[in-house]
N, C-alpha and C positions, 0 to 999 in steps of 0.2 A: 616192646622194642624189637629185640632179635627173637626169632624163632629158631628152634634147634632142627634145622634141616640137615641132610647129610653133608652139605658144604659148610655149614656153620656150627656143627656139633662141637660143643665145648668139652674138652677133655682135661684141661689143666685148672688147678685151683690156686688162687693167691689168697693168703690169709694174713690178718694182723689182729692183735688184741687191742681193745679200746675200753675206756671206762664206761660205766653205766650212763653217765651224762653225755659222753660222745656218741654212744650207741643211740640214745634217745634222739639226739640232734640229727644223726644220719637218717633214722627212721622218718622223722618229720620232714626232712628235705626230700627224701625219696617219695613219701606219700604225697607231698604237695606237688610233685612232678608226675604223680600217678605212675610211678615206676617201682619195681622191686629194688632192694638195696643193691643187688648185683647190677641191675640195669643202670641204676643211678651212678655207681662208681665207674662202670664201663663208659657211660656217656661223658662223665666228668673227665676221665683220663684220656680216652681215645679221641674225643672231639674237642678236647681242651676247653671245656665249658665251665671251668672253675679257675679261681686264682689261687695258686699255691706259692708260698714263700719258699725260696730255695734255702735249704739248710746250709749253714756256714761250713765251708771247707777249711779245716784247720791246716795251718802250715806244719811242716815237719818239726820246726823249732817249737811251735806251740804244743804239739803232741808230746815231744820229748820233755818239755818243761813240765807239763801236767804229770807225765810219768815220774819225773824226778821228784816233784812235790809229793805225789802219792807215796813213793818209796820212802822219802824222807819223813813224812808224817808217820808212817808205820814204824820206822826206826825210832823216832822220838817217843812214840807210844810204848814201845818195848822198853826203852830206857826208863821212862816214867814208871812203868809197872815194876821193873826191877828195883828202883829206888823205893817205891812205895812198899813193896814186900820186905825189903831189907829194913826199912824204917819201922814198919809194924811189928817185925819179929825181933827188933832190938839189935840187928846185925849191921846197921849203917856204920860205916867207918871211913876213915880218910882215903884208904886205898880205893874203895868203891866210888867215893865222891870224885877222886881224880880221874878214874877210868871213865865215868860218865861225862865229866867235863871234857876229856879228850875226844870222846865220841861226838859230843855236841860241836866241838871246834872243827872236827873233820866234816861234819854235816854242813856247817857254815861255809867252810872253804869250798866244798863241792858245789854248793848252791851259787856262791859268789863267782866261782870259776866258770860255771856254765852260763850264768846270766851275762857275764862280761864277754863271752864268746859269741853271743847272739847278735 
């Protein structure tokens, strides 16, 4: 395809990781076009010779909601762990139960408030 003449000498590298299956597929596609993998990708991208589905662009609200769900799930896991440890060690009591219940209520309120604001 391209030869490395002084005007077209390539000095920059673009890389990405792929699975074995993806790599094998790329090799077959490049081989069937009688190109190296680099030449195949260059042709596919620069000459728009392939169909690429555009990745969904998430809205700010969706990103924030995912962040809130991740943070919430981490908090709930920490609560579950503390209850499990207390239960297994025989230290589970009403005070801890009420504290965990309050934390769960705060999580519910935070989620409900954010969802209502969207």
